[in-house]
C-alpha positions as CSV (number, residue, x, y, z in Angstrom):
1,M,90.9,90.5,103.8
2,L,90.2,92.4,100.6
3,L,93.0,94.5,99.2
4,S,91.1,97.1,97.3
5,K,94.2,99.2,97.0
6,G,96.0,97.1,94.4
7,H,99.2,99.1,94.4
8,A,99.9,97.7,97.9
9,A,100.4,94.3,96.4
10,T,103.9,94.1,97.7
11,A,102.7,94.3,101.3
12,L,100.2,91.4,100.6
13,Y,102.9,89.3,99.0
14,A,105.2,89.9,102.0
15,V,102.5,88.7,104.3
16,Y,102.0,85.6,102.2
17,A,105.7,84.9,102.1
18,G,105.8,85.4,105.9
19,I,103.1,82.8,106.5
20,G,104.4,80.3,103.9
21,I,101.9,80.8,101.1
22,L,104.7,82.1,98.8
23,D,108.3,81.2,98.7
24,N,111.3,83.5,98.3
25,T,111.7,82.6,94.6
26,D,108.2,83.9,93.9
27,V,108.9,87.1,95.8
28,E,112.3,87.6,94.1
29,N,110.6,87.4,90.6
30,F,108.0,90.0,91.5
31,C,106.6,91.7,88.3
32,E,108.8,89.6,86.0
33,P,106.9,88.6,82.8
34,E,106.3,85.0,83.9
35,S,105.9,85.7,87.6
36,P,102.5,85.0,89.3
37,L,103.2,88.1,91.3
38,Q,102.2,91.2,89.3
39,S,101.8,94.8,90.4
40,H,98.1,94.1,91.2
41,P,97.2,90.8,92.9
42,E,94.8,88.5,91.1
43,P,93.0,85.3,92.0
44,P,94.0,82.8,93.4
45,L,96.2,85.0,95.5
46,T,93.3,87.3,96.4
47,L,89.5,87.0,96.4
48,M,89.2,89.7,93.8
49,P,91.4,91.4,91.2
50,T,92.2,95.0,92.0
51,G,92.5,96.6,88.7
52,S,89.6,99.0,89.1
53,L,89.6,101.3,92.1
54,G,86.6,101.7,94.3
55,N,85.2,98.1,94.2
56,G,86.6,96.6,97.4
57,I,84.0,97.9,99.9
58,S,81.1,96.9,97.5
59,I,82.5,93.4,97.2
60,A,82.9,93.1,101.0
61,N,79.2,94.2,101.4
62,G,78.2,91.5,99.0
63,V,80.2,88.9,100.8
64,I,78.7,89.8,104.1
65,L,75.1,90.0,102.8
66,A,75.6,86.6,101.1
67,S,77.0,85.2,104.3
68,R,73.9,86.4,106.2
69,I,71.6,84.7,103.6
70,R,73.4,81.5,104.2
71,G,72.9,81.9,108.0
72,S,76.5,82.5,108.8
73,T,78.8,85.3,109.8
74,T,81.8,86.4,107.8
75,R,84.0,89.3,109.0
76,V,85.7,91.2,106.2
77,A,88.5,93.8,106.4
78,V,89.1,96.0,103.4
79,V,92.2,98.1,102.7
80,V,91.6,101.2,100.6
81,G,93.8,104.1,99.8
82,D,93.1,107.8,100.4
83,G,93.3,108.3,96.6
84,E,90.9,105.5,96.0
85,I,88.2,107.1,98.2
86,N,87.9,109.8,95.5
87,E,85.6,107.4,93.7
88,G,81.9,107.9,94.1
89,S,81.3,104.2,94.2
90,V,83.3,104.0,97.5
91,W,80.8,106.4,99.2
92,E,77.8,104.5,97.8
93,A,79.3,101.3,99.3
94,I,79.9,103.1,102.6
95,A,76.2,104.3,102.7
96,T,75.1,100.7,101.8
97,A,77.1,99.2,104.7
98,S,75.6,101.6,107.1
99,H,72.1,101.2,105.8
100,H,72.3,97.4,106.2
101,K,74.1,97.7,109.6
102,L,77.0,95.6,108.3
103,W,78.9,95.3,111.6
104,E,81.0,92.6,110.0
105,I,83.0,95.1,107.9
106,I,86.1,97.0,108.9
107,V,87.6,99.4,106.4
108,L,91.2,100.4,106.8
109,V,92.0,103.7,105.0
110,D,95.7,104.0,104.1
111,A,95.8,107.8,104.7
112,N,99.4,108.3,103.5
113,G,98.6,111.6,101.8
114,R,99.7,110.4,98.3
115,Q,98.1,109.0,95.3
116,L,99.4,108.2,91.8
117,S,99.3,111.7,90.5
118,G,100.6,113.5,93.6
119,P,99.5,114.7,97.0
120,S,95.9,113.6,97.8
121,S,95.0,116.9,99.3
122,S,95.8,118.8,96.1
123,I,94.1,116.3,93.7
124,K,90.8,116.0,95.6
125,N,90.9,116.8,99.3
126,M,88.6,114.3,101.1
127,E,89.3,115.5,104.6
128,P,87.9,115.4,107.2
129,L,87.7,111.7,106.7
130,V,86.6,110.9,110.3
131,D,83.6,113.3,110.0
132,K,82.6,111.9,106.6
133,F,82.5,108.3,107.8
134,E,80.7,109.3,111.0
135,A,78.1,111.2,108.9
136,F,77.4,107.9,107.2
137,G,76.9,106.2,110.6
138,W,80.3,104.4,110.9
139,R,82.4,104.0,114.1
140,V,85.8,105.5,113.4
141,L,89.3,105.2,114.9
142,E,92.4,107.0,113.8
143,T,95.8,105.4,114.4
144,D,99.4,105.8,113.4
145,N,100.9,103.6,110.8
146,R,102.5,101.2,113.3
147,L,101.6,97.5,113.3
148,E,100.9,97.3,117.0
149,D,98.6,100.3,116.8
150,I,96.7,98.9,113.8
151,V,96.3,95.5,115.6
152,L,94.9,97.3,118.7
153,A,92.5,99.3,116.5
154,L,91.3,96.1,114.7
155,K,90.6,94.4,118.1
156,K,88.6,97.4,119.3
157,C,86.5,97.4,116.1
158,E,85.8,93.7,116.7
159,D,84.5,94.5,120.2
160,W,82.1,97.1,119.0
161,G,79.8,94.5,117.3
162,Y,77.3,96.9,115.7
163,G,77.4,98.9,112.5
164,P,80.4,99.2,110.2
165,S,83.8,100.4,111.4
166,A,86.6,102.3,109.8
167,I,90.2,102.8,110.8
168,I,92.0,105.8,109.4
169,V,95.7,104.9,109.3
170,R,97.7,108.1,109.4
171,W,101.4,108.3,108.4
172,D,102.2,111.5,110.2
173,S,99.9,112.0,113.2
174,A,99.5,110.9,116.8
175,N,97.0,108.2,117.8
176,R,93.5,109.6,118.0
177,E,90.1,108.1,118.6
178,R,86.7,109.6,118.2
């Protein structure tokens, strides 16, 4: 799992605490000067630092291609934000994944409608996201921001087994699939 959306570090830390990688003391000291848990996760708590937006999908592509060269298979899920996808490098990485038929990648777009400077739609409207991903040759699902729905969507993506997959996680919509 790559957390390209660094501002979601608290969710990553909560998962780590839930599975025993972190203890409660670490979590309670989140963002304190001496804490290992800062506002953006860094190695060794994550594969990559997440200070620069737009790098997660490119890194996932590289991990998958390197895995193929070694003769193995590595599945990679990447969480990106709907503000982050304003970056041109994200769409270059999306095109690259499609070109190389990287069926091992699943991108989850946290489509919460917000980014650092305000509503995503007023800063740079990237909708319709489903159509954009499909235009690049990706299989796309839309789902609500509910754990059980996201898990089901991830399982469906694993079953497809060809080409890259994206899950658009909506905060205010009904479950949809295309």
